N, C-alpha and C positions, 0 to 999 in steps of 0.2 A: 561667460563665466567660465569657458573650459576651453577659451583660446581660437576657438573656431571663427573663419569668416567668413561672411555670406557670400553665396551664389546665386545666379537669377539664371532664372532662363523662359521660351516661351509657349503658351499651351500646344501651340499648333510645330510639329515637330515634321522634319524628311525621317523615313523610315531608316534612313542608313544610322540618322544618331539615337533614336529609340531603340534600336533592332539590330542592325549590322553590325555598330560598335560595339556594341555590349555582346559577341557573341550569340548573337539569337538565330537560331537556322532559318533558313527562306520560308522554310516548308514546316514548322512549327505550328502545335494549332491556334498556340496564342495571337500568331500574323492573322488569324481569320476572319471575317465578319463576327462571329462569335462571340469573338472576345474584345475586337478591336475596333474603334470609331473609324474607319475612314473616309477621308474628302475625297469627292473627286477631280483630284487635280495630280501634279506632279513639279519636282522643282526642280534645280541642278544641287550635283551633289560639291562637296566643298573640294577646293579650286587644288587643294593638296594632293597630287596625284599619288604623291608617296604613301601619302596616310591610307587612298582609297586600296591602293595594291596593295599595303601591307594586310588592310580587313579583309581582301579577298585573298589571300594568301592563309590568313587562320582560318577561313571558312574551307576553302578549298582541300587543304594538304595540311595545314597545322602549323606552327612556327618552335623555336626550339631547334635543338643540335643532339645528334646524337644520339643516345639513351633517352634523352629527355625530351625529346621531338614529339608532339599530340601529331596526332591526324586528322584533328582538324572534324568538318562534318561529312568530308567525300563526296559535295557532289560542284555542279556551277553553276560559282555565283553570278548573277543577275543584276546588274547594273539597272536595270529600270524597276527594277522591284526596289529597291533600296530610295529610290525617290518618291514615292509614295508619299504624301503625307496623312498623317493621324494628328488626331486627339492626343496628347500624351499621356501613354499607358499608368508612365511612373516618373518619378524625379532625377532618376539615375541619369536619364540621358542629358541633366545640365553635372554630372559627374563627367561622362565620357567627354563633355566641351569642354572641361575645366581640366582634365587629365591631358588633350592636346594640346589647350592655351600653355601652361605649365612646360609644355615638355621641350619650348623652342628654350628656354634658359635653367635647365633643369638643377643644376648644380646650387644657383642663387634663391630656387626655391622650396628646396627640403631640407628638413623634414615640415608636411605643411597638414592644416584641415582645414576642412571647408563645409558648410549646412547649407539647405535650400528648403523651404517650407515653400510647396506650392500646391494646385489646384492638380487633381488626374481623373483622365476617364476610363471607366472597363466598362463593356455592355453586361452587367449582373442582373440575378434578378433581387429585385427591390425589396426589402425585409426589414426586421427593426436595426439590426445591426449591419445591415448592405445596401449599399445605394450604388449607382452608376455613374456619379461624379465624388470626389472625397479627396479630402487634403491630405497629402504625405510631409514628412520631412525626411529629409536625406542629410546624411553624415557620411563624409570620407576624410581618412588618415595617411598621409603618404609618407611613407618612411622606414629605409630600406630594415632598421630594426625592429619594425612589429611585429607582430604574432597572433595566435588565435586568443592567445587568452588575455590579451591587450584587447582585442574585439569585444569578450566578454565583459569587460571590467569596464569598459565606452558603455557598452551596454545597461550592465546594472545600475552606473551610477548616473545614467539618462534617465531610467523610467523613476529611480528613487524620487527623484527632481520632479519626474512629472506626477510621484504620488502613489507611486506603486510600490508596495514592498512585497507583495507575493511573482514571483515572476518563475518562469522557466523556460528552458530551452530544448528542442526536440533537434535532430538531423533533420537535414532538409535540402530538397534540391533547386539550384537554379541554373539558366545555363551560363551567367556570368561569375559565378563564385563558386570557390572551393577552397576549403571547406564550407557548407554553408548553415545557417541555423535560422529555425521559425523563433519568433518571440511570441511564448502566452501570458498572457494576464489572467487573474483569478479573479470572475464577477461576484462579489459577495451578494446581488441580491439574485440575480438568475443562478447561482451556483454553477456557474459554467468556466471553463479554460478560453476564452478567447483569443487567435490568435490574432497580433495585432501588429505584424507586422514581419518580414524576412530580413539576413544580412549574411555576411559571410567576404572570404577576401578574394578578389579578384582574378580571373585565371590570368596567366599569362597570353593567354588568347585575345584578350581585352587589353593587357597593358603594353607588352609588346608594340603592337601596332601605332596605341596611342601616345608613349612614352619613348619608344625607341627601345626599351629594356625591361624585361622585370623585376617590378619594384613593387613591395609588398603593401595593398591599400587596403584599409579596413573600411569596409562599407554597410552600410545599415538605409534600411529605408522604412519605418511604422508610419502606419494611418495615424492621423491627428483627430479622425471625429471620434471617435471612441475613447480616447483620454479625453477629448471634450465633455463628451455625455457624462463620463465619471464625473468630472470635476463642478460641472452644475449641475448632477440632479438631474440629467435628461435619460428618459425611460426610452424613447425610441429616434433613431437616426433620421428619422424623418422628418423629425419634429425642428431639426437642422437648415432643411429648405421649403419646408411649406410658407406659402404666402396667404397664411392666417390671419387676415388685419384685425380681430378682436382678439386672440392672443397676442399679436403684437400689442399692439394698444395696452392691455395690460402689463406687458412683460417689460417694454421700450428696452431696459439694457440687461443684459447678462454678461455683469461683472461682479465680479470679488473684491 
C-alpha cells in the first residue's frame, strides 16, 4: 500500500553480508557462538573485489574525507572470518544485497523503497516473548532527501496499520545505523512495553562501500511474531512453533 517492492534472500548467509557489509566489527559479541548459529563451512566472498576492498577499508581505517572521515574499527579485517556461513540473524542482510545490486545503475533506481519478510535465528533463551527463531519484517527507503523525521513517520504509519496505537521510541545503538531507535509497543494484558524492533539511518560506513557514495537510507527491522501474537490473541510465542497435534486439530486455521 505504501509503494514498497519486495526483496528476498536465503536463510543461510555468508558472514560478509550478514555482518561485515553492515559494519559489524569482527570482534563484536554478536558474532560469537553465544548469539549466532554458525555452520561448519565457509564459502567464497563476492567476486566484486572493489566492494570487498571498500568494506575492508571501512572496518580498518574508515570512510569519507577531511573532517567527515570516520576512523573505522581500527583493526586488521580478516577475509577468512568474513567467509563463515551463518543462519541469518536478521533480514537486514537482504538490504545489504539490494543496495549493492542497485548501485550498478543508481541514477535510474532512486528514490526506492523495499521490504522483506523472513525467518531469522538467534541463540536466545526461550520464554513467552522470545525464541531462537523468529520472523522479521525489513524496510528500507533510499532517498537523497530522506531524514530522521521521515523514518519516524514511516514507523508510526507501519505500526498503526499493524494495529498498534500506543508506540514509543527510545535511543538505541546498532553497529550499522546512526541515529538509531528502538520501537516499543504497549502490551495491555501484560502491562509492559515490548521492544518490537530497531530502526535508524544507515551509517556512511555501510552506504559508501555498497552504493559508492553516502545516500540516506532509512532502515527498520521489527520482529513479526509479537505482532502475530497480539493479532490472533496468542498468549505465548512458543505456541507458534509447537507441534501439539491436539491443539492443531482443534484450531486448524489461525485466520481472521
